LOMI-862061 format. One line per field, with one value per residue (C-alpha): residue number from 1; residue in three letters; x, y, z. Coordinates in nm, 4 decimals. Example, Ala and Ser with C-alpha at 12.3 -4.5 7.8 and 13.67 -1.06 7.14 Angstrom:
residues 2
nr 1 2
rest ALA SER
X 1.2300 1.3670
Y -0.4500 -0.1060
Z 0.7800 0.7140
END
This chain:
residues 616
nr 1 2 3 4 5 6 7 8 9 10 11 12 13 14 15 16 17 18 19 20 21 22 23 24 25 26 27 28 29 30 31 32 33 34 35 36 37 38 39 40 41 42 43 44 45 46 47 48 49 50 51 52 53 54 55 56 57 58 59 60 61 62 63 64 65 66 67 68 69 70 71 72 73 74 75 76 77 78 79 80 81 82 83 84 85 86 87 88 89 90 91 92 93 94 95 96 97 98 99 100 101 102 103 104 105 106 107 108 109 110 111 112 113 114 115 116 117 118 119 120 121 122 123 124 125 126 127 128 129 130 131 132 133 134 135 136 137 138 139 140 141 142 143 144 145 146 147 148 149 150 151 152 153 154 155 156 157 158 159 160 161 162 163 164 165 166 167 168 169 170 171 172 173 174 175 176 177 178 179 180 181 182 183 184 185 186 187 188 189 190 191 192 193 194 195 196 197 198 199 200 201 202 203 204 205 206 207 208 209 210 211 212 213 214 215 216 217 218 219 220 221 222 223 224 225 226 227 228 229 230 231 232 233 234 235 236 237 238 239 240 241 242 243 244 245 246 247 248 249 250 251 252 253 254 255 256 257 258 259 260 261 262 263 264 265 266 267 268 269 270 271 272 273 274 275 276 277 278 279 280 281 282 283 284 285 286 287 288 289 290 291 292 293 294 295 296 297 298 299 300 301 302 303 304 305 306 307 308 309 310 311 312 313 314 315 316 317 318 319 320 321 322 323 324 325 326 327 328 329 330 331 332 333 334 335 336 337 338 339 340 341 342 343 344 345 346 347 348 349 350 351 352 353 354 355 356 357 358 359 360 361 362 363 364 365 366 367 368 369 370 371 372 373 374 375 376 377 378 379 380 381 382 383 384 385 386 387 388 389 390 391 392 393 394 395 396 397 398 399 400 401 402 403 404 405 406 407 408 409 410 411 412 413 414 415 416 417 418 419 420 421 422 423 424 425 426 427 428 429 430 431 432 433 434 435 436 437 438 439 440 441 442 443 444 445 446 447 448 449 450 451 452 453 454 455 456 457 458 459 460 461 462 463 464 465 466 467 468 469 470 471 472 473 474 475 476 477 478 479 480 481 482 483 484 485 486 487 488 489 490 491 492 493 494 495 496 497 498 499 500 501 502 503 504 505 506 507 508 509 510 511 512 513 514 515 516 517 518 519 520 521 522 523 524 525 526 527 528 529 530 531 532 533 534 535 536 537 538 539 540 541 542 543 544 545 546 547 548 549 550 551 552 553 554 555 556 557 558 559 560 561 562 563 564 565 566 567 568 569 570 571 572 573 574 575 576 577 578 579 580 581 582 583 584 585 586 587 588 589 590 591 592 593 594 595 596 597 598 599 600 601 602 603 604 605 606 607 608 609 610 611 612 613 614 615 616
rest MET GLU SER GLY TYR TYR PHE CYS ALA GLY ARG MET ARG PHE THR ALA ALA LEU VAL TYR ASP ALA SER GLY HIS TYR THR SER PRO TYR TYR PHE GLY ASN VAL PHE TRP GLN GLY SER LEU SER LEU CYS ASP GLU LEU ARG ASP LYS ASP PRO ASN ASN LEU VAL PRO SER PRO PHE THR THR ASN PHE PHE ILE ALA LYS ILE ARG ILE SER ASN THR SER ASP ILE GLN GLY ASP ARG ILE LEU LEU LEU GLY GLU CYS LEU PRO LYS SER CYS LYS GLU ALA ASP VAL LYS ILE LEU LEU ASP GLN GLU THR TYR HIS GLY GLY THR LEU SER VAL LEU ASN VAL ARG SER ILE PRO GLY GLU TYR SER VAL TYR THR ASP ARG LYS SER HIS ILE VAL GLY GLY PHE CYS LEU ILE VAL LEU LEU ILE ILE THR LEU ALA SER VAL VAL ASP LEU THR THR LYS ARG ASN LEU CYS SER SER ASP LEU GLU VAL ASN MET SER ASP VAL LYS SER LEU HIS ASN MET ARG LYS ARG LYS THR CYS MET ARG ILE ILE LEU ALA PHE SER ALA LEU ARG ASN GLY LYS ARG ILE LEU SER VAL ASP ARG ILE PRO ASP ASP SER ILE SER CYS LEU HIS GLY LEU LYS PHE LEU SER ILE VAL TRP ILE ILE MET VAL HIS THR PHE LEU ALA ALA PHE GLY ILE GLY ILE ASN ARG GLY LEU ARG ARG GLN THR GLU ASP ASN PHE MET PHE GLN THR ILE SER ASN ALA THR PHE SER VAL ASP THR PHE PHE PHE ILE SER GLY LEU LEU ILE THR LEU LEU PHE LEU ARG ASN ASN ASP ARG ARG LYS LEU PRO ILE LYS GLN LEU PHE SER ILE LYS ILE LEU PHE LEU ASP ILE LEU ARG LEU LEU SER MET ILE VAL TYR ARG PHE LEU ARG LEU THR PRO ALA TYR PHE LEU VAL LEU ASN VAL ASN GLU ILE ILE MET LYS ASN ILE HIS SER ASN SER VAL PHE SER PRO ALA ILE PHE ASP HIS VAL THR CYS LYS LYS TYR TRP TRP ARG ASN VAL LEU TYR ILE ASN ASN PHE PHE PRO GLN GLN GLU PHE CYS MET LEU TRP SER TRP TYR LEU ALA ASN ASP SER GLN PHE TYR VAL ILE ALA SER ILE LEU LEU ILE ILE ALA VAL LYS ASN ALA LYS SER PHE LYS ALA VAL SER VAL THR LEU GLY ILE LEU LEU ILE SER SER TRP ILE ALA THR PHE VAL ILE ALA MET LYS ASN LYS TYR VAL ALA THR VAL LYS ASP PRO PHE ALA LEU PHE ASP GLU LEU TYR ASP LYS PRO TRP MET ARG ILE GLY PRO TYR LEU ILE GLY MET ILE VAL GLY TYR TYR LEU TYR LYS ASN ASN CYS LYS ILE ASN ILE ASN PRO LEU ILE VAL ILE ILE GLY TRP ILE LEU SER LEU SER CYS LEU ALA SER LEU VAL TYR GLY LEU GLY LYS ASP GLY LEU VAL PRO PRO ALA SER ALA PHE TYR VAL ALA PHE GLY HIS THR ALA TRP GLY LEU SER ILE ALA TRP ILE THR VAL ALA CYS CYS SER GLY TYR GLY GLY CYS LEU ASN SER ILE PHE SER TRP LYS LEU PHE LEU PRO VAL SER ARG LEU THR TYR CYS ALA TYR LEU VAL HIS PRO MET MET MET CYS PHE THR ASN PHE VAL LEU ASP GLY PRO ILE HIS MET HIS THR PHE PHE MET MET VAL MET PHE PHE GLY ASN LEU VAL ILE THR PHE LEU VAL ALA PHE VAL ILE SER ILE GLY PHE GLU ALA PRO MET ILE ASN ILE LEU LYS LEU ALA PHE SER
X 1.5526 1.8373 1.9558 1.6042 1.6052 1.9315 1.8037 1.4908 1.6957 1.9275 1.6366 1.4891 1.8113 1.8249 1.4641 1.5499 1.8470 1.6221 1.3762 1.6584 1.8004 1.4615 1.4526 1.6175 1.9397 2.2140 2.3504 2.5533 2.5431 2.3881 2.5744 2.4977 2.1237 2.0164 1.7110 1.5700 1.6593 1.3649 1.4967 1.2907 0.9152 0.9336 1.1810 0.9596 0.6645 0.8622 0.8837 0.5034 0.5010 0.6415 0.6771 1.0031 1.1172 1.0265 1.3598 1.2689 0.9681 0.8638 0.7149 0.5296 0.3712 0.5644 0.4427 0.6239 0.6238 0.7566 0.8542 0.9158 1.1929 1.3418 1.7113 1.8598 2.2364 2.4337 2.7364 2.5342 2.5683 2.2578 2.0380 1.7521 1.6895 1.3617 1.4339 1.2099 1.2987 1.1604 1.0966 1.0061 0.8431 0.5917 0.2390 0.1315 0.3146 0.1003 0.2008 0.1943 0.4284 0.6771 0.6735 0.7408 1.0329 1.1891 1.1382 1.3666 1.6525 1.9441 2.1130 2.4235 2.4892 2.1686 1.7999 1.5719 1.1943 0.9416 0.6891 0.4629 0.4548 0.2370 0.1803 0.2252 -0.0087 -0.2470 -0.6181 -0.7101 -0.7924 -0.8879 -1.1155 -1.3338 -1.3276 -1.6709 -1.5209 -1.2981 -1.6093 -1.7902 -1.4946 -1.4170 -1.7830 -1.8049 -1.4872 -1.6218 -1.9423 -1.7409 -1.5240 -1.8324 -1.9734 -1.6398 -1.6205 -1.9759 -1.9120 -1.5866 -1.7658 -2.0357 -1.7701 -1.5852 -1.8932 -2.0550 -2.0101 -2.2012 -2.1228 -2.3540 -2.4238 -2.5244 -2.6896 -3.0413 -3.0186 -3.3223 -3.5390 -3.7929 -3.6675 -4.0187 -4.1394 -4.0991 -4.1482 -3.8881 -3.6461 -3.6966 -3.6379 -3.3238 -3.1857 -3.2662 -3.0836 -2.7828 -2.7741 -2.7977 -2.5228 -2.2981 -2.3530 -2.2574 -1.9527 -1.8399 -1.7154 -1.5397 -1.1839 -1.0917 -1.2138 -1.0837 -0.7505 -0.7051 -0.7833 -0.5415 -0.2556 -0.3161 -0.0373 -0.2227 -0.5131 -0.3443 -0.5701 -0.4073 -0.4915 -0.3436 -0.0254 0.1749 0.4656 0.2336 0.2230 0.5977 0.5870 0.3129 0.4924 0.8334 0.6690 0.5017 0.8310 1.0023 0.7332 0.7611 1.1412 1.1214 0.8674 1.0779 1.3701 1.1577 0.9848 1.3177 1.4596 1.1889 1.3039 1.6745 1.9176 2.1866 1.9858 2.3061 2.3290 2.0488 2.2590 2.5411 2.3006 2.1435 2.4855 2.5201 2.4515 2.2302 2.0033 1.8306 1.6650 1.4796 1.4196 1.2969 1.0632 0.7726 0.7997 0.6948 0.3301 0.3552 0.3902 0.0561 -0.1025 0.0255 -0.1076 -0.4464 -0.4849 -0.3762 -0.6092 -0.9253 -0.8759 -0.7859 -1.0707 -1.3302 -1.2437 -1.2501 -1.6156 -1.7419 -1.5475 -1.8238 -1.7830 -2.0723 -2.3353 -2.4571 -2.3784 -2.7466 -2.8051 -2.5137 -2.7159 -3.0506 -3.2133 -3.2043 -2.8340 -2.7440 -2.9462 -2.7749 -2.4335 -2.5044 -2.6281 -2.3139 -2.0898 -2.2709 -2.2479 -1.8707 -1.8213 -2.0434 -1.8604 -1.5215 -1.6484 -1.7921 -1.4840 -1.2308 -1.4153 -1.4946 -1.1286 -1.0322 -1.2956 -1.1906 -0.8262 -0.9298 -1.0988 -0.8340 -0.5658 -0.7482 -0.7681 -0.4015 -0.2920 -0.5044 -0.3318 0.0126 -0.0323 -0.1531 0.0957 0.4097 0.7246 0.7665 0.5733 0.5004 0.4162 0.1165 -0.2275 -0.4541 -0.6281 -0.7628 -0.7869 -0.9453 -1.2225 -1.2952 -1.2185 -1.2762 -1.5538 -1.2987 -1.1203 -1.4409 -1.5330 -1.1772 -1.1241 -0.8788 -0.5901 -0.7530 -0.7137 -0.4053 -0.1566 -0.2072 -0.5736 -0.4919 -0.6124 -0.3768 -0.1317 -0.0486 -0.4117 -0.3545 -0.2740 -0.6200 -0.7861 -0.5884 -0.6415 -1.0169 -1.0397 -0.8466 -1.0795 -1.3840 -1.2159 -1.1112 -1.4601 -1.6220 -1.3699 -1.3970 -1.7776 -1.7596 -1.4765 -1.6640 -1.9496 -1.8028 -1.4828 -1.5333 -1.6015 -1.2898 -1.0843 -1.2319 -1.1351 -0.7839 -0.7482 -0.8831 -0.6189 -0.3493 -0.4907 -0.5102 -0.1505 -0.0143 -0.2233 -0.0812 0.2719 0.1969 0.0119 0.2882 0.5625 0.3886 0.3184 0.6768 0.8208 0.5808 0.6829 1.0515 1.0460 1.3845 1.4078 1.6434 1.7259 1.6843 1.3263 1.1336 0.7965 0.8502 0.5357 0.3211 -0.0009 0.0715 0.2121 0.3034 -0.0418 -0.2290 -0.3867 -0.2411 0.1068 0.0182 -0.2154 0.0605 0.1445 -0.2275 -0.2911 0.0114 -0.1351 -0.4645 -0.2844 -0.0816 -0.3979 -0.5629 -0.2473 -0.2239 -0.5956 -0.5695 -0.2704 -0.4008 -0.1048 0.1382 0.3459 0.6215 0.9144 1.2322 1.5357 1.7151 1.4119 1.4090 1.7684 1.7141 1.3909 1.5521 1.8505 1.6307 1.3802 1.6362 1.8448 1.5393 1.4422 1.7962 1.8300 1.4978 1.5918 1.9646 1.9868 1.9338 2.2833 2.3950 2.2717 1.9570 1.8218 1.7403 1.4703 1.3903 1.5556 1.3695 1.0393 1.1058 1.2018 0.8795 0.6590 0.7814 0.9490 0.6361 0.5199 0.8702 0.8505 0.5187 0.6649 0.9573 0.7250 0.5126 0.8063 0.8850 0.5215 0.4929 0.8299 0.7599 0.4108 0.5345 0.8253 1.1099 1.1570 1.4215 1.5288 1.3432 1.0150 1.0975 1.1500 0.8406 0.6233 0.7423 0.4392 0.5161 0.4575 0.0959 -0.0354 0.1453 0.0389 -0.3213 -0.2478 -0.0791 -0.3923 -0.4398 -0.0628 -0.0544 -0.3422 -0.1903 0.1890 0.2404 -0.0063 0.1846 0.5150 0.3721 0.2446 0.5700 0.7977 0.6196 0.5449 0.9183 1.0509 1.3211 1.5014 1.6997 2.0564 2.0261 2.2590 2.2275 2.2125 1.9591 1.7489 1.7327 1.6203 1.3440 1.2497 1.2071 1.0171 0.7821 0.7439 0.6409 0.4035 0.2463 0.1586 0.0347 -0.2036 -0.2966 -0.3823 -0.6169 -0.7892 -0.8215 -0.9847 -1.2154 -1.3202 -1.1780 -1.2304 -1.5872 -1.6916 -1.5373 -1.7296 -2.0581 -2.0061 -1.9336 -2.2518 -2.4586 -2.3200 -2.3301
Y -5.6339 -5.6103 -5.2831 -5.1465 -5.2337 -5.0517 -4.7548 -4.7302 -4.7801 -4.5002 -4.2665 -4.3670 -4.2779 -3.9459 -3.8690 -3.9606 -3.7261 -3.4449 -3.5105 -3.5098 -3.1924 -3.0172 -3.1204 -2.9335 -3.0377 -2.8817 -2.5574 -2.2797 -2.0502 -2.2593 -2.0954 -1.7493 -1.7980 -2.0063 -2.2120 -2.2495 -2.5845 -2.5673 -2.6852 -2.5517 -2.5689 -2.4441 -2.7157 -2.9805 -2.8343 -2.8614 -3.2359 -3.2516 -3.0842 -3.3042 -3.0147 -2.8713 -3.2200 -3.4355 -3.6102 -3.7252 -3.9584 -3.9233 -4.2506 -4.0694 -3.7314 -3.5254 -3.3211 -3.0777 -3.0881 -2.8495 -2.9996 -2.7908 -2.9545 -2.8705 -2.9462 -2.9440 -2.9275 -2.9419 -2.7883 -2.5020 -2.1954 -2.0511 -2.3244 -2.5003 -2.4315 -2.4531 -2.5590 -2.5574 -2.8608 -2.9022 -3.2488 -3.3227 -3.6701 -3.8814 -3.7516 -4.0844 -3.9814 -3.8231 -3.5780 -3.8522 -4.0640 -3.7786 -3.7352 -4.1064 -4.0953 -3.7912 -3.9303 -4.2174 -3.9767 -4.0039 -3.6905 -3.7614 -3.4012 -3.3759 -3.4492 -3.4022 -3.3779 -3.3169 -3.0573 -3.0705 -3.1419 -2.9698 -3.0215 -2.7357 -2.6354 -2.6919 -2.7417 -2.3735 -2.2287 -1.8704 -1.9992 -2.1940 -1.9441 -1.7861 -1.4708 -1.4209 -1.4559 -1.1894 -0.9504 -1.0115 -0.9595 -0.6405 -0.5073 -0.5961 -0.4015 -0.0992 -0.1258 -0.1283 0.1767 0.3580 0.2730 0.3990 0.7179 0.7761 0.7313 0.9760 1.2205 1.1876 1.2347 1.5129 1.8261 2.0835 2.2157 2.0903 2.4408 2.5680 2.2568 2.3793 2.7481 2.7184 2.6148 2.8768 2.9779 3.0793 2.7248 2.5611 2.2111 2.2598 2.4049 2.1051 1.8618 2.0504 2.0183 1.6486 1.5904 1.7864 1.5899 1.2569 1.3654 1.4643 1.1265 0.9488 1.1653 1.1020 0.7639 0.8980 0.7697 1.0555 1.3215 1.1554 1.0686 1.4258 1.5568 1.3198 1.3942 1.7680 1.9903 2.3198 2.2818 2.4251 2.6621 2.9812 2.8998 2.5479 2.4474 2.3151 2.1781 1.9104 1.7360 1.6735 1.5659 1.3127 1.1675 1.1421 0.9765 0.7060 0.6531 0.5988 0.3498 0.1550 0.1414 0.0068 -0.2604 -0.3578 -0.4375 -0.6216 -0.8274 -0.9128 -1.0328 -1.3011 -1.4541 -1.3818 -1.6718 -1.4827 -1.3952 -1.3377 -1.0091 -0.8782 -0.9047 -0.7200 -0.4641 -0.4004 -0.3067 -0.0460 0.3079 0.3881 0.0894 0.3061 0.4655 0.1376 0.0402 0.3846 0.4385 0.4240 0.8041 0.8240 0.7669 1.0430 1.2840 1.1610 1.1970 1.5545 1.6422 1.4889 1.6887 2.0091 1.9712 1.8821 2.1806 2.4293 2.3269 2.3086 2.6511 2.8085 2.7056 2.7114 2.9621 3.1604 3.1463 3.3860 3.1539 3.2590 3.0150 2.9572 2.8195 2.5750 2.2943 2.3578 2.0579 2.2204 2.3038 1.9591 1.7959 2.0047 1.9286 1.5542 1.5763 1.7598 1.5090 1.2151 1.3756 1.4265 1.0661 0.9290 1.1389 1.0065 0.6473 0.6525 0.8247 0.5750 0.2444 0.1426 0.1277 -0.0141 -0.2902 -0.3832 -0.4199 -0.6229 -0.8812 -0.8832 -0.9235 -1.2261 -1.3856 -1.3174 -1.4626 -1.7753 -1.8207 -1.7595 -2.0137 -2.2702 -2.2123 -2.0495 -2.2445 -2.0168 -2.0360 -1.6714 -1.5950 -1.3953 -1.5425 -1.2861 -1.5697 -1.6764 -1.3537 -1.1471 -1.3990 -1.3942 -1.0385 -0.8177 -0.6327 -0.4912 -0.3249 -0.1832 -0.0373 0.0945 -0.0661 -0.3415 -0.1731 -0.2677 -0.6425 -0.8729 -0.8615 -1.2320 -1.1553 -0.8670 -0.8572 -0.6341 -0.5596 -0.2172 -0.1078 -0.0104 0.3354 0.3754 0.2705 0.5272 0.8046 0.7411 0.7380 1.0652 1.2108 1.1374 1.2970 1.6025 1.6405 1.6471 1.8989 2.1267 2.1314 2.2392 2.4855 2.7063 2.7748 3.0691 3.1881 2.9876 2.6622 2.7306 2.7676 2.4468 2.2593 2.4061 2.2752 1.9382 1.9176 1.9811 1.7173 1.4625 1.5330 1.5058 1.1958 1.0236 1.0908 0.9566 0.6466 0.5577 0.6143 0.4004 0.1115 0.1238 0.1115 -0.1610 -0.3841 -0.2879 -0.1557 -0.1368 0.0806 -0.1013 -0.1168 -0.4952 -0.4990 -0.1966 -0.3640 -0.4397 -0.4208 -0.4069 -0.4995 -0.2764 0.0342 0.0304 0.0532 0.2084 0.5575 0.6667 0.6470 0.7832 1.0760 1.3289 1.4338 1.4563 1.6981 1.9023 1.9159 2.0477 2.3222 2.4226 2.4171 2.6712 2.8810 2.8937 2.9722 3.2724 3.4065 3.3251 3.0867 3.3800 3.4350 3.6919 3.5324 3.6926 3.5832 3.4615 3.2518 3.1093 2.9904 2.8477 2.6791 2.5052 2.3883 2.2517 2.0821 1.9125 1.8112 1.6642 1.4644 1.3329 1.2378 1.0547 0.8438 0.7969 0.8379 0.4805 0.3634 0.0025 -0.1171 0.0925 0.2593 0.1001 0.2078 0.4725 0.6445 0.4197 0.5013 0.8754 0.8131 0.6306 0.8610 1.1933 1.0959 1.0924 1.4289 1.5689 1.4447 1.6222 1.9461 1.9248 1.8677 2.1538 2.3926 2.2815 2.3369 2.6815 2.7973 2.6727 2.8267 3.1558 3.1961 3.0766 2.7317 2.8170 2.5260 2.2761 2.4511 2.4366 2.0620 1.9895 2.2177 2.0773 2.0534 1.6980 1.5872 1.6933 1.3969 1.1315 1.2921 1.2435 0.8698 0.8209 0.6756 0.4057 0.3503 0.2882 0.0422 -0.1738 -0.1588 -0.4485 -0.6617 -0.6010 -0.6883 -1.0170 -1.1026 -1.0205 -1.1754 -1.5002 -1.5817 -1.6351 -1.9838 -1.9552 -1.7171 -1.4086 -1.3146 -0.9833 -0.7043 -0.3300 -0.2490 -0.5250 -0.4092 -0.0606 -0.2077 -0.3931 -0.0758 0.1311 -0.1561 -0.1731 0.2054 0.2123 -0.0832 0.0468 0.3828 0.2253 0.0016 0.2923 0.5013 0.2273 0.1853 0.5611 0.6017 0.3052 0.3452 0.6476 0.9310 0.8344 0.8123 1.1526 1.3024 1.1518 1.2637 1.6176 1.6136 1.4639 1.6894 2.0066
Z -3.0817 -2.8338 -2.9968 -2.9650 -2.5964 -2.5371 -2.7419 -2.5288 -2.2128 -2.3205 -2.3894 -2.0523 -1.8722 -2.0569 -1.9591 -1.6008 -1.6194 -1.7407 -1.4588 -1.2057 -1.3557 -1.3169 -0.9476 -0.6647 -0.4903 -0.2881 -0.4222 -0.2720 -0.0861 0.1889 0.4740 0.3331 0.3545 0.0562 0.1549 -0.1977 -0.3500 -0.5819 -0.9146 -1.2018 -1.2392 -1.5974 -1.6995 -1.5424 -1.7336 -2.0573 -2.0112 -2.0280 -2.3679 -2.6453 -2.8944 -2.7603 -2.6536 -2.9520 -2.9286 -2.5806 -2.5881 -2.2227 -2.1046 -1.8260 -1.7490 -1.4957 -1.2021 -0.9747 -0.5963 -0.3316 0.0003 0.3081 0.5109 0.8467 0.8880 1.2378 1.2080 1.5290 1.3547 1.2053 1.4286 1.2629 1.4052 1.2282 0.8600 0.6699 0.3121 0.0072 -0.2068 -0.5560 -0.7018 -1.0621 -1.0504 -1.2431 -1.2115 -1.0652 -0.7465 -0.4790 -0.2114 0.0525 -0.1666 -0.1963 0.1811 0.2344 -0.0099 0.1562 0.5042 0.4064 0.3341 0.5788 0.7065 0.9090 1.0136 1.2134 1.1848 0.8854 0.9002 0.6213 0.7295 0.4253 0.0552 -0.2015 -0.5698 -0.8163 -0.9600 -0.6717 -0.6746 -0.6988 -1.0375 -1.1150 -1.3887 -1.1444 -0.8562 -0.8101 -0.6647 -0.9675 -1.1866 -0.9849 -0.9770 -1.3445 -1.4424 -1.2378 -1.3966 -1.7404 -1.6728 -1.5560 -1.8659 -2.0889 -1.9054 -1.9378 -2.3076 -2.3682 -2.1735 -2.3627 -2.6979 -2.5863 -2.4710 -2.8010 -3.0154 -2.8184 -3.0272 -2.8288 -2.4850 -2.2112 -2.0923 -2.4368 -2.5772 -2.5086 -2.5926 -2.8169 -2.5197 -2.4169 -2.0727 -1.9732 -2.0311 -1.6911 -1.8275 -2.1002 -1.8496 -1.6197 -1.9064 -2.0037 -1.6526 -1.6396 -1.9680 -1.8490 -1.5246 -1.7042 -1.9419 -1.6520 -1.4849 -1.8063 -1.8652 -1.5053 -1.6348 -1.9441 -1.9580 -2.1883 -1.9519 -1.6339 -1.7868 -1.9033 -1.5560 -1.3884 -1.6300 -1.6471 -1.5195 -1.5747 -1.3342 -1.0261 -0.8272 -0.7038 -0.3418 -0.3492 -0.1666 -0.4592 -0.2529 -0.1100 -0.4475 -0.4385 -0.0740 -0.1512 -0.4510 -0.2820 0.0201 -0.1912 -0.3801 -0.0457 0.0606 -0.2679 -0.2382 0.1159 0.0259 -0.2763 -0.0495 0.2067 -0.0659 -0.2275 0.1061 0.1023 -0.2314 -0.2191 -0.2579 -0.0654 0.2448 0.4362 0.2445 0.4596 0.7769 0.6065 0.4651 0.8050 0.9379 0.6664 0.7829 0.4839 0.5476 0.8059 0.5013 0.4676 0.8277 0.9351 0.6408 0.8831 0.8946 0.5284 0.6186 0.8814 0.5883 0.4545 0.7973 0.8212 0.4730 0.5503 0.8722 0.6995 0.4028 0.5905 0.8233 0.5515 0.3154 0.5925 0.7313 0.3864 0.3574 0.7158 0.9309 1.1058 1.4866 1.5493 1.6987 2.0475 2.3254 2.4084 2.0585 2.0621 2.2144 2.0473 1.8825 1.5425 1.5575 1.6924 1.4150 1.1497 1.2974 1.3015 0.9452 0.8369 1.0138 0.8534 0.5102 0.5534 0.6644 0.3847 0.1283 0.2371 0.2643 -0.0883 -0.2268 -0.0868 -0.0635 -0.4269 -0.5331 -0.1920 -0.2060 -0.5591 -0.4526 -0.1465 -0.3664 -0.6363 -0.3693 -0.2243 -0.5698 -0.6411 -0.3080 -0.3646 -0.6980 -0.5499 -0.2698 -0.5213 -0.8056 -0.6641 -0.5861 -0.2828 0.0438 0.1264 0.4903 0.3743 0.4364 0.2717 0.0836 0.4242 0.6245 0.3468 0.3141 0.6871 0.7905 0.4861 0.6728 0.9149 0.6259 0.4796 0.8212 0.8590 1.1994 1.1068 1.2921 1.6223 1.5524 1.5684 1.2842 1.2004 1.1191 0.8842 0.5263 0.3272 0.6082 0.4641 0.4944 0.8585 0.7286 0.5735 0.8992 1.0994 0.8498 0.8415 1.2214 1.2385 0.9752 1.1926 1.4952 1.2912 1.1426 1.4869 1.6204 1.3169 1.3250 1.6899 1.6348 1.3846 1.6276 1.8132 1.9783 2.2985 2.1156 1.9085 2.2232 2.3653 2.0470 2.0631 2.4190 2.3081 2.0324 2.2910 2.5242 2.2408 2.1431 2.4961 2.5636 2.2561 2.3807 2.7269 2.6017 2.3537 2.6092 2.8760 2.6359 2.5060 2.8562 2.9720 2.6784 2.7003 2.3444 2.1723 1.8615 1.6257 1.2551 1.2427 1.3754 1.2459 1.3110 1.6757 1.8919 1.5793 1.7648 2.0618 1.8909 1.5237 1.3685 1.6580 1.6440 1.9784 1.8258 1.4826 1.5517 1.6317 1.2701 1.1878 1.4738 1.3722 1.0225 1.1606 1.3559 1.0503 0.8369 1.0673 1.0775 0.6985 0.6694 0.9036 0.7127 0.3634 0.3108 0.3086 0.6204 0.6678 0.8483 0.9731 0.7635 1.0751 1.1715 0.8189 0.8488 1.1962 1.0875 0.7910 0.9967 1.2736 1.0470 0.8217 1.1219 1.2886 0.9797 0.9399 1.3080 1.3093 1.0072 1.0717 1.4465 1.5653 1.4946 1.4578 1.7942 1.8204 2.1325 2.4686 2.7154 2.8115 2.5132 2.2727 2.4426 2.4011 2.0401 1.9505 2.1563 2.0240 1.6952 1.4794 1.6098 1.5538 1.1941 1.1547 1.2909 1.0481 0.7504 0.8845 0.8608 0.5062 0.4056 0.5680 0.4308 0.0763 0.0430 0.1951 -0.0489 0.1737 0.0181 -0.2417 -0.4611 -0.2424 -0.3145 -0.6868 -0.6560 -0.4459 -0.6622 -0.9919 -1.2222 -1.3281 -0.9697 -0.9944 -1.2030 -1.0001 -0.6717 -0.7777 -0.8096 -0.4687 -0.3062 -0.5692 -0.5848 -0.2107 -0.2431 -0.5168 -0.4845 -0.2341 -0.4272 -0.7519 -0.5788 -0.4507 -0.7942 -0.9782 -0.7109 -0.6376 -0.9990 -1.0505 -1.1142 -0.8471 -0.6156 -0.7160 -0.6317 -0.4533 -0.5537 -0.4974 -0.8680 -0.9365 -0.6422 -0.7886 -1.1207 -0.9334 -0.7503 -1.0660 -1.2268 -0.9283 -0.9361 -1.3025 -1.2886 -0.9686 -1.1198 -1.4441 -1.2487 -1.0208 -1.3258 -1.4557 -1.1187 -1.0768 -1.4141 -1.3609 -0.9966 -0.8119 -1.0617 -1.1619 -0.7970 -0.7231 -1.0193 -0.9083 -0.5468 -0.6596 -0.8632 -0.5785 -0.2988 -0.5073
END
């Protein structure tokens, strides 16, 4: 009996040792930024399951807790620290009990206070969330429709255009029925994954009048954005956070901190394409002045503007709205089940403010109320699209209205420079590598700072249209143009230096920098499509860039969400290293485009097909 007691006591001590081992405690490198003393959630979970631990008869069920603790150390030159401490304890313990236990800890080097304690997993469950049921059910319905359409596409043996050759063309009723059947078939096939996947992955469908270098520019820009966000996301879960301070002092880190210019490339391309495509279909400019303000003309112009806005809204919003809801569900799950405490509150803001995103006005609200912080780009681009549509509809009236629109473009551009400069000076803006998101609410996501590249794109779109995308340039001008454009791009990205710029230089930098980026990309575009791009044009126009460039919209939507999911599902922090960061980057790049491909096939491509059919 006594031996049995000691045997049980020994097993009890061993179980206690396992529980302690799964809990968090001091580990290096504390003074190099480690604030994650989380232990191991997975090891604590193993103690609940007797199968892998049949030699350890656990007398109690374990549960895992994460406590957020503030340590004020008078000898720590870095000031207060916020630590995340993991505790593997009996399930009978409650969060309040854990807080009481930790409050009793003595810390002789300073003061210790427990901010909060949460149990992992928390109360949230995807399986009981009504929104996850709605989103999951909707996705299941779409999947069934896509499967049905793909089967129809696979089994259809006759061409739609020749399927009713036996119909008597003089029979009006038969002809009408034939057209109805063809229309219904086209609507069904709009959802075919086979057809849409083939179109996305095709490298042969390049129209002769397209600007092929834009595909490479789009893909390389989204790659740059994903690389930047990979580094920023990793900084949030890195055990050696001190590496960030060293990295920021590195000259090449400006590639990360100044990546804000990557979206300016997208703005430029958007302005160019809407202008070029609109003018190819609507360039008349022969309407007499007395008819410009007639009720009929105004009504037709309003109708055209509304149709353009509706087309864009229906094209972008289905995939966007899906990602909004999926992102909210993922963030709910992360905040309930992750050992980390991400400073992202989309699980709250998306529920309250999703309508701002759907209306594309979220960039006019404070950053702390943002749902999907990166969606500020979509809001700006949509607002610029409305402005461009109004100006283009007016510009094609006649020569005088075209001149008035040209003057308006100049006024908008100059006004954006002045507004940005004044706001930067008023707020004493300092452009620095260490704070790339400074004045986010006042400047970073606001249209008055971002519209410059879009307007440059519109000007270049008109210029290319008038010259049929082929411009003869003097060889000396070609050399000077390439030197200036590449020098400008390099100076914008790598010109801040270690200490950054102080006012008023920083105000000039932020006011004119984005427009200068647009001008540099404009030269690259004009030179490449006119035959002066050399090897760079061969790179940007590479056919394999075509499929991935079609996925850039969906890739932009999902890539931060995928990073949050893959990062915060980890059991503990990572040790950041340049090589490992590149591995993470390529992993994020691949998974982003795989998910983007699925969303494009399921939501973006079908909507585009239906809109083409409806607006034809």
